[in-house]
GUMI-948645 format. One record per residue (C-alpha): residue number from 1; x, y, z. Coordinates in nm, 3 decimals, always signed. Example, Ala and Ser with C-alpha at 12.3 -4.5 7.8 and 13.67 -1.06 7.14 Angstrom:
residues 2
+-----+---------+---------+---------+
! num !      px !      py !      pz !
+-----+---------+---------+---------+
!   1 !  +1.230 !  -0.450 !  +0.780 !
!   2 !  +1.367 !  -0.106 !  +0.714 !
+-----+---------+---------+---------+
END
This chain:
residues 130
+-----+---------+---------+---------+
! num !      px !      py !      pz !
+-----+---------+---------+---------+
!   1 !  +4.768 !  -6.152 !  -1.452 !
!   2 !  +4.590 !  -5.849 !  -1.350 !
!   3 !  +4.773 !  -5.542 !  -1.209 !
!   4 !  +4.654 !  -5.430 !  -0.837 !
!   5 !  +4.548 !  -5.049 !  -0.811 !
!   6 !  +4.996 !  -5.029 !  -0.688 !
!   7 !  +5.011 !  -5.106 !  -1.065 !
!   8 !  +5.142 !  -5.430 !  -1.002 !
!   9 !  +5.108 !  -5.756 !  -1.222 !
!  10 !  +4.963 !  -6.052 !  -0.945 !
!  11 !  +4.951 !  -6.379 !  -1.059 !
!  12 !  +4.552 !  -6.438 !  -1.104 !
!  13 !  +4.278 !  -6.395 !  -1.363 !
!  14 !  +3.995 !  -6.308 !  -1.068 !
!  15 !  +3.924 !  -5.889 !  -1.056 !
!  16 !  +3.695 !  -6.016 !  -0.694 !
!  17 !  +4.086 !  -6.126 !  -0.523 !
!  18 !  +4.218 !  -5.840 !  -0.691 !
!  19 !  +3.988 !  -5.575 !  -0.566 !
!  20 !  +4.011 !  -5.771 !  -0.265 !
!  21 !  +4.381 !  -5.764 !  -0.251 !
!  22 !  +4.389 !  -5.345 !  -0.341 !
!  23 !  +4.107 !  -5.329 !  +0.007 !
!  24 !  +4.333 !  -5.496 !  +0.164 !
!  25 !  +4.646 !  -5.263 !  +0.110 !
!  26 !  +4.457 !  -4.958 !  +0.184 !
!  27 !  +4.350 !  -5.088 !  +0.470 !
!  28 !  +4.641 !  -5.207 !  +0.534 !
!  29 !  +4.874 !  -4.875 !  +0.535 !
!  30 !  +4.588 !  -4.645 !  +0.672 !
!  31 !  +4.523 !  -4.891 !  +1.000 !
!  32 !  +4.171 !  -5.016 !  +0.900 !
!  33 !  +3.962 !  -5.241 !  +1.002 !
!  34 !  +3.958 !  -5.519 !  +0.713 !
!  35 !  +4.234 !  -5.594 !  +0.640 !
!  36 !  +4.142 !  -5.962 !  +0.775 !
!  37 !  +3.799 !  -5.971 !  +0.605 !
!  38 !  +4.001 !  -5.835 !  +0.251 !
!  39 !  +4.282 !  -6.037 !  +0.234 !
!  40 !  +4.011 !  -6.385 !  +0.340 !
!  41 !  +3.862 !  -6.216 !  +0.095 !
!  42 !  +4.159 !  -6.253 !  -0.144 !
!  43 !  +4.242 !  -6.578 !  -0.090 !
!  44 !  +3.900 !  -6.708 !  -0.098 !
!  45 !  +3.807 !  -6.565 !  -0.419 !
!  46 !  +4.220 !  -6.693 !  -0.551 !
!  47 !  +4.298 !  -7.016 !  -0.420 !
!  48 !  +4.608 !  -6.995 !  -0.630 !
!  49 !  +4.676 !  -6.675 !  -0.579 !
!  50 !  +5.005 !  -6.677 !  -0.388 !
!  51 !  +5.095 !  -6.338 !  -0.274 !
!  52 !  +4.761 !  -6.332 !  -0.105 !
!  53 !  +4.841 !  -6.625 !  +0.094 !
!  54 !  +5.152 !  -6.413 !  +0.126 !
!  55 !  +4.933 !  -6.119 !  +0.232 !
!  56 !  +4.694 !  -6.337 !  +0.497 !
!  57 !  +5.007 !  -6.484 !  +0.667 !
!  58 !  +5.205 !  -6.122 !  +0.698 !
!  59 !  +4.791 !  -6.053 !  +0.846 !
!  60 !  +4.816 !  -6.306 !  +1.146 !
!  61 !  +5.177 !  -6.234 !  +1.160 !
!  62 !  +5.153 !  -5.910 !  +1.246 !
!  63 !  +4.940 !  -5.977 !  +1.556 !
!  64 !  +5.216 !  -6.088 !  +1.691 !
!  65 !  +5.069 !  -6.391 !  +1.903 !
!  66 !  +5.062 !  -6.748 !  +1.962 !
!  67 !  +4.739 !  -6.786 !  +1.847 !
!  68 !  +4.757 !  -6.596 !  +1.515 !
!  69 !  +5.129 !  -6.738 !  +1.456 !
!  70 !  +4.936 !  -7.112 !  +1.360 !
!  71 !  +4.694 !  -6.916 !  +1.198 !
!  72 !  +4.979 !  -6.807 !  +0.967 !
!  73 !  +5.183 !  -7.116 !  +0.851 !
!  74 !  +4.880 !  -7.283 !  +0.663 !
!  75 !  +4.860 !  -6.994 !  +0.429 !
!  76 !  +5.259 !  -7.011 !  +0.417 !
!  77 !  +5.227 !  -7.328 !  +0.269 !
!  78 !  +4.986 !  -7.208 !  +0.058 !
!  79 !  +5.229 !  -6.989 !  -0.112 !
!  80 !  +5.449 !  -7.180 !  -0.108 !
!  81 !  +5.264 !  -7.412 !  -0.266 !
!  82 !  +5.237 !  -7.187 !  -0.530 !
!  83 !  +5.468 !  -6.930 !  -0.584 !
!  84 !  +5.628 !  -7.134 !  -0.863 !
!  85 !  +5.411 !  -6.926 !  -1.097 !
!  86 !  +5.433 !  -6.626 !  -0.922 !
!  87 !  +5.571 !  -6.307 !  -1.072 !
!  88 !  +5.907 !  -6.269 !  -0.924 !
!  89 !  +5.754 !  -5.930 !  -0.655 !
!  90 !  +5.527 !  -6.152 !  -0.587 !
!  91 !  +5.810 !  -6.480 !  -0.550 !
!  92 !  +6.030 !  -6.226 !  -0.260 !
!  93 !  +5.672 !  -6.087 !  -0.054 !
!  94 !  +5.637 !  -6.460 !  -0.015 !
!  95 !  +6.050 !  -6.498 !  +0.121 !
!  96 !  +5.988 !  -6.235 !  +0.295 !
!  97 !  +5.729 !  -6.379 !  +0.440 !
!  98 !  +5.859 !  -6.728 !  +0.545 !
!  99 !  +6.182 !  -6.515 !  +0.699 !
! 100 !  +5.934 !  -6.312 !  +0.867 !
! 101 !  +5.791 !  -6.673 !  +1.045 !
! 102 !  +6.183 !  -6.872 !  +1.071 !
! 103 !  +6.190 !  -6.530 !  +1.291 !
! 104 !  +6.504 !  -6.483 !  +1.065 !
! 105 !  +6.445 !  -6.098 !  +1.039 !
! 106 !  +6.724 !  -5.960 !  +0.927 !
! 107 !  +6.652 !  -6.190 !  +0.598 !
! 108 !  +6.310 !  -6.071 !  +0.543 !
! 109 !  +6.436 !  -5.628 !  +0.610 !
! 110 !  +6.700 !  -5.762 !  +0.335 !
! 111 !  +6.383 !  -5.952 !  +0.037 !
! 112 !  +6.133 !  -5.626 !  +0.122 !
! 113 !  +6.463 !  -5.396 !  +0.095 !
! 114 !  +6.421 !  -5.537 !  -0.223 !
! 115 !  +6.169 !  -5.521 !  -0.335 !
! 116 !  +6.156 !  -5.137 !  -0.275 !
! 117 !  +6.422 !  -5.111 !  -0.472 !
! 118 !  +6.301 !  -5.240 !  -0.792 !
! 119 !  +5.922 !  -5.207 !  -0.686 !
! 120 !  +5.951 !  -4.843 !  -0.503 !
! 121 !  +5.507 !  -4.822 !  -0.541 !
! 122 !  +5.492 !  -5.124 !  -0.340 !
! 123 !  +5.432 !  -4.935 !  -0.051 !
! 124 !  +5.265 !  -5.224 !  +0.171 !
! 125 !  +5.616 !  -5.408 !  +0.178 !
! 126 !  +5.782 !  -5.028 !  +0.276 !
! 127 !  +5.609 !  -5.035 !  +0.532 !
! 128 !  +5.697 !  -5.466 !  +0.632 !
! 129 !  +6.017 !  -5.334 !  +0.587 !
! 130 !  +5.972 !  -5.035 !  +0.852 !
+-----+---------+---------+---------+
END
């Protein structure tokens, strides 16, 4: 287990995945144009990292198109597959994104609120919850 730039535990042993997750978070928070490539690098660096897959699904869901929703689903399925090995925060992220994909926005927001109450430094969760 390693920590990301926000000091949060990430279930991975890959420093490359952490660097890519950090870049994805930075790009997402600053509305940069490299978020997609960053999160795909994280997924490639550690294909079993549940939160990397949840972030990838969230990225595609945020594009708000049918094509992007379809792109999100495989990442979401993989996040679900690996969440049992993840931290409680990462599991909550998966739950939030699953609810978002199902259209249960109230539950998705509630999951992000719970994350940010316990982990206020998780600024990406704060942004997603908004």
